Each structure stands twice: as C-alpha cells, then as structure tokens.
N, C-alpha and C positions, 0 to 999 in steps of 0.2 A: 241390392246385393245381399242384404242381410236375410231376406225372405229366401232367396236362392240358396244360401248356405244352410239355412234351417231345413229345406227340402232335401238337400244333398245329405245332411246328417241323418235324416229319417231313412233315406234309401241305403246309405252305407251301413247304417246300424243294423238294418234288416239283413243286407247281404253278408255282413261280417258274422252275425250270429248263425246264419244258415251255413256259412263256410265251416264253422266249428261244430256242426251237426247238433246244434241246440234244437230241441223239438219245436217245430214251426208254430204250434199253438202258443208256447211260451214266448217265441220270438214276436209274434204279432201282439201279444198281451204287453210286452215290454215296449214295443214300438208305439203302442197306443198311448202308453204313459209318457214316453218321450215326446211324442206329438202334442199331447196337452200341455206339457211343461214348456216346450219351445214356443208354443202359440198362446201362452198365458191363459189356458182354460182353467176356470175355478175348479177346485177339487170336487166340491159338491156337485157341479154340473157334469164333471167327468164321470163320477159314479152313477149319477142319474141316467146319462146317455148311455153308458156301458151296460148298466142294468136293463135299461129299456131295450137296447139293441139285442141283448142276449135272449130275451124272451118275446121279442117282437114276432108277430104272426109270420112275416116273411122268413125270419130265422128258423122258426120252428117248422114251417113248411119246407125250408131247404134241408134241414136236418132229417125231416121224414123222407124226403126225396133221396137223399144220399144213403140212408139206411136201406130203403127199398131197392135202390140200384145195387148196392152191395149184396143184398139178399138174393135178388134175381140172378146176379152174376154168379154167386157162390153156388146157388141152387142148380142152375143150368150146368155149371162146371161139374158139380158132384153127380148129376144125373147123366153125365156123359154127352150132353147136347152139343158141347163145343167141339168134342172129338167127332161127332156125327157131322157137323157142319164142315170141319176141316177135311174129313174123309170124303164128302160129297164134292167139295171143291177140287180135291185132287183128281177127281175123275174126268174133269174137263178144262182145268187150268194147266197149260203145258209148262209154263214157267212157275216152278215151285215158289219162287220168291214173292209172287203176287198174292199168295195166300197170307203173307205177313201184312198186306196193305188193305186188301178188299174188305175184310170183315169189319175193321175199324171204320173204314170209309162208309160202309152201310150203316153202322151204328151212328155215325156222325149226322145222319139225317134226323136223328131224334135230339132236339135241342134240350139240354138239361145240364145243370151245373154238376160237375163230377161224372158226366156220362161216359167219359173215357174208360171208367171202371168196367163197363159192360164189355169192352173189347179186349181188356187186358188178359183174361184167361184164355181167349182164342188165340192171341199172339203168343202166349206162353206155350200153348200146344203146338202151334205151327213152327215155332222157333227151335224146337228141340233138335232137329237134324243138323243145325248149324252151331249149336251151342253158343248162341249169342250172349253177350254180356248184359247185365241188368239195364246199363245205360242205354244200349242199343234197343233193347226191347221196349223201354220206356219211351224212347224217341219215336220209333215207328208207330206205336200205338197212339201216342199223343199227337203226332203230326197229322196222320191221316184222319184222325177223329175230327180235326178242325179245318179241313180243306174247304168246307161248304160255307163257312161263316162270312165270306165275302159276298155271297150271292144267293144263298138259300133264304127265301122269303119268310120262313118261319122263326128265324132267330130274332129275339126281341130287341137286341142292340141294333140290328139292322132296320127294323120297323121304327124304332125310337129315333134314330139318326135321321131317317128319311122324313119322318113326320115333323121333326123339329126344323129341318131345312126346307120343308114344304116341296118336296120332291116326291113324285109317285113311286111307290115301292117297286113297280114293274120296271121302271126306268132305271132305278138304282141297281136292281138285280141284274139287268141286262148289260149296264155299263161296267159293272164290276165282275161279271162272269169270266173275263179273261184272267183275273187274278186267282179264281179257283182253279183254272186251267194251269196257270203258272205254278201254284201251290202243288198241284198233282205232279207236274213235270219235275219240279225241284225234288219232292219227296222220292219220287221214283229214281231219279238220277243218283240221289244219295244212297238209296236202297241197293240199286244195282252196282254202284261203285264199291260198297262195302261187303255186301253179301255175295258170294261167288254163285254163278249160274248153276243150277242143277235142273236138268230136264226131268219133268215129272212123267216117268215111264208109263205110269198107269193111265195117264190122260188120253182121252179119245175124243171124238166129235161130241159136242154137247148133247146130252140125252135129256128129254123132258123129265124123266124120273129123277135125274141127279140135280137138276135145277130146282124142282119142286121139293126134293130132300133137303137141299140148302136152306130154303125158306122155312120148311117145316121144323127143322131141327132147332131153330130159334124163334119158333112161333110167338112166345110171350113178348119178345122185343117188338115184333111187327104188330102184335095185338095192341101194345101200348101205343105205337105210332097211330094206328087206325083210330083208337079211342081219343086221342089228343086231337088229331088233325081233322078227322072226319066227323066225329061226334062231339068235338069241342069240350070234352071232359078235362077239367083240371089235371095237371100232371101228376100230382100226388095221388089222386083217386084212380087214375088210369093205371099207374104202377101198382097200386094196391090191388086193383082188379086182376091184373096180370099175375101178380104174385100168388093171390088166392086161387085162381084158376089153375096155375101151373102146379101148385101144391096138391090140388084136388086131382088133376089128370095124370100127373106123373107119379109112377110108384116108386118109392123110396123107403128103406127101413127107417123106423122111428129114430134110431140112434143117429143116423146120418142127418135126418131132418133136423134134429136138435143141435147137432154140430154146426149146421149151416146157420141156424138162428143165432147161436152164440158167437160165431165168427163175424156175423153181420152187425150185432149190437156192440160195436166198439166204442167204449167211452172216450177213447183218445180221438177217434174220427168225430164224434159229437162235439167235443171241446174244441177241436181244431175248426170245425165248421162255424161254431159260435164265435171263435176268436176272429175269423175272417170278417164276419158281419160287424162285430164290435169295432174292429180297426177301421172299417169303412165308415162307420157311424162317427167315430171320433175325428176322422179326416174332415168329414163334412161340417161337423158342428164346432170344431175348434177354430175354423177359419183358415185351415191349411190349404184346402183346395181353392178357396176364394183368393188366397194369397198367390197361388200359382197363376191365376188368371191375370193378375195385376203386374207380373214381372215384365211382360212385353206389351208394348202399345200395339193395338190391332190396326195398324196402317202401314202401307208400303211393305218393304222387306220385312219389317218387324211383324206384320200380319202373317206373312208366310212362315216365319219362325214360329209364331203362335200356333199355326195350323198343325205343326209338328209337336211342339213342346207341351202344349196343354193336353191333348188326348193321350200322347205317349206317356207323359209323366203320371197322369191319372191311372192309365191302364197298368203301368209298371207298379205303382204303389198299391192299387187295389186288387189286381188280378181279376176284376169283374168287368164283363163286357158292358153291362148296362151303365156302369159308372162312367166310363169315358164318353159313352153316347149321351147320357142324360146330363152330365155336369159340364163337359167341355163344349158340346155342340150349341147350346144356347148362346154362348159367348161368340162362337165362330160364325153364327149366321150373318153378321154385318160384313164379314170377310167373304163368305161363300156367295152372298147376295140374297136379298129378300124377294125381289120381284122376279128375277130371272136367275136362279141359283146356278152357280158354275159347277158343273159335274166333275171337272178335273180337280178343282180345289176341294170339293167334297170327298172325292175318292182318296186324295192324298191324306186328308185329315183322318178318314176312317182307317186306312191301312196303317197309318202312324199309330193310332189308338190300339189297333188290334196287335201290332207288333209288340207294344208295351205289355199288353195282356199275355201274349204267348211267352214273353221273357220273364214275367212276374213270378217270384217265388211264393206269391200269395194266391196263384192261381190253383184252384181246387183240383182241376184235372191233372195238372202237372204234379202236385203234391201227392194226391191220392195214387196216381200211377206209379210215381217213383217209390212210394211207400210199399205198394204192392209188389213190385219187382225188387225191393231192397236195393235200389240204385242210389248212388251218391249224385246229389243235384250237381256238383261241379262237373262230373263227367258227363252228365246230360247236356249241360250247357255248352260243353266243348263241341258237341255235335249239333246243337239246336241253333246256335248264334248264326252260323253260316246260312242255312236255309231261310231264316228270318230276314236276314240282310239282303238276300237276293230278291225276295218279294217286296220288301221296302224299297229296295234299289229300283225296282221296275216302276213303282209309284213315283218315286223322285224323278226318274227319267221322263216319265209322262208329263210331270209338272214342268220340268225344264223345257221340254220340246214344245209343249202346247201352250205354255203361259210365260215363261221367262225369256225365251229366245225371241 
C-alpha cells in the first residue's frame, strides 16, 4: 500500500503541476527529485544518475533528432512545401476533412520520438478553413501520427516486446493489425463528428501528377524514411542528410534560412528533452519501477491486473514506448507464457502500456505538439481520453471474451 501511495503521489504531483501550466521541463525535474526522496535515493547517487542521463549518448542523440525534426518541419513550412502538399491532396480528396488526417498518418510511418512535429505545420495549414481550436489541432495531429504503433514492424517498442515474449514480429503485427484499424476508425469518427463536412469542390478523379506532387512536396520526409528503412542509416544521420540536401536543393533567402535555424534551436525544447530522459533514469535507478512490479502478485486474477497495471503505469509515468516494453514485459513473460506465449494476454498488456503512453504528459509528441499549437493540455485531454478508452476497451473486451469467459 505504501508503494502504491508513493506512485500515486508521483503521478498526481506531475498532473497537478501540469494543470497549473508549470513548464513541463521544470515539472519533470521536480518530479525526479520527488521520486528520489520518496524511494530513499541517496542525494549523491541522484545527482550522478541525473547528470549521467542528461549527457548520455541516447539523450544527446534524441536531442539531435528533435532539433533536426523541428528544423526540417520549419524549413518545409517556410519553403511552402506543406502548402504544396495540401494543395495536391485537395485535387483528389473529395472530403476536405481527410486532409487533416492523412498527412499525419503518412508521417506516422516514420518512427521517431517527437515525430508528430513534422505533421503539425500541415495540420495547421489544412485546418484554416474551419478555424479549429489549438486543442483540436493538437489531437488530430497527435492521434493520427500514432495509429501505426500497434502493428507497424519498424517501431522499436513493438520489436522489443515481441522479442522479450518470444513471439515472431510478423505474428505480433498481424494479430494487432485490427487495433490499428480501430484507431483509424475511432479517429475518423471523432474527426467527422466534430468537424463539419465540406465537399472539396476542386477534387476530381486522382491524377498521377497530383499523387506524385503530394509525395514530391515533402520529399525530404520520404528520403529520411528510405535512408532509415532501406539503407539502415541511423535516424540522426538520415535526418541530417535530409536537412542538408533540402537546404541545398530548395531556394530560400538567407534571412529566412537563419530564421528557421533560430526557431529550431530552442533551448527550452532541449532542456525539456533532457528532463524527460533524466526523469526516466531516476525512475529506473531509484527503485520506483521495481516497486511497481511488486505491488501485484503475478498469479491468477492478480496476474491479469498486473498485465494492465505494470505497462500502463510505466507508460503513463515515462511517456516512452521503449520504457513500458523494456521494463514491464520481462516481468510479464511468466503470465503471457514462455513456451507457448498467449497472444491475447500479450495484446492486452501492449495496448495497456500504449494507452498509458498516449495519456502521459511526459510524452514528447504530445508535449511538443501542444506547445506548437499553443494548446492547453487540459483541453487536449478532454478530447483524447475517450478515443484512448475505446481502443483500450476493445483490448479488454478481447481479453474477457477469449480468456475470462
């Protein structure tokens, strides 16, 4: 019970500070201190771990990726590429509302932390005709960016969870593909319910030149995808190559180029990214996450509860996909099964963890997108909670029908 109360204190402290619009970097720093205090972490070890996490290769790599993503997004926006993409889509998409979803979904095929930032300028451009609120623009960009994470085999968290459970990645992707379909359906239902239908009068039968124009307008993004997936180039270097080539081939006044660079080199974003990684490290090294695993005994109904509680809590606390997969799933293997893994139990645990990630105020995509649109996270949550609950409810229903009845 004491461990449970400590975890609740960490969660509520984080949510409380976010509610009062305290900068998330400061919130995560304060919550890191609170975690260390509650779990008796020596002060010297706290500073060692925090300092180590702040300058760790994975943190610096992530900061580099976020900066380059911001740069590429700002550069393409300043160069009119996103306007070009939206204009091309308008030529063959009859329902104008789909232009709010399709670009973010395309970009979602590129797995990267903070990747939703690539789609934000496109949604901004497409949403002008409806005068959508910042919260709605944040939700649409954020939701459709993440529809693939249940079944796209390039996501590290999916690969990690499948490897830990000893299940072939192809089997995992095929079994969880319906949840990508559900996520798409839920997102479109919310979109169509809130945004009034407007027929795109200029749309006609798809023409090859318009389809090509759609892809060419954001060619640096597709170049990045090709470099990562086909040539297996690390994400940081693939993004760097795309940024350099786009700067070389796209004409833009020097003043505008410098403005893009200054906008991308945000000290606040750098500190926020580092704070996320420090918070994750303190959770791991203070014993907080280990304590979460000991709250529930992994047998019987308690095991089912653990399938939800462990990945969801870790996902909610860290906002990092790899965290819930890498930390929770090793403990869940005895429940899921070692010799013959149970796909229903695996699916339920995975969807639970990803639900926590989607709702986490420490999730970089959510934080960065909300910051881009100047949206209040409270307003975003009012929209987000229902769709996340529907997808999780589908996983819970599958568990009840196939394992508990």
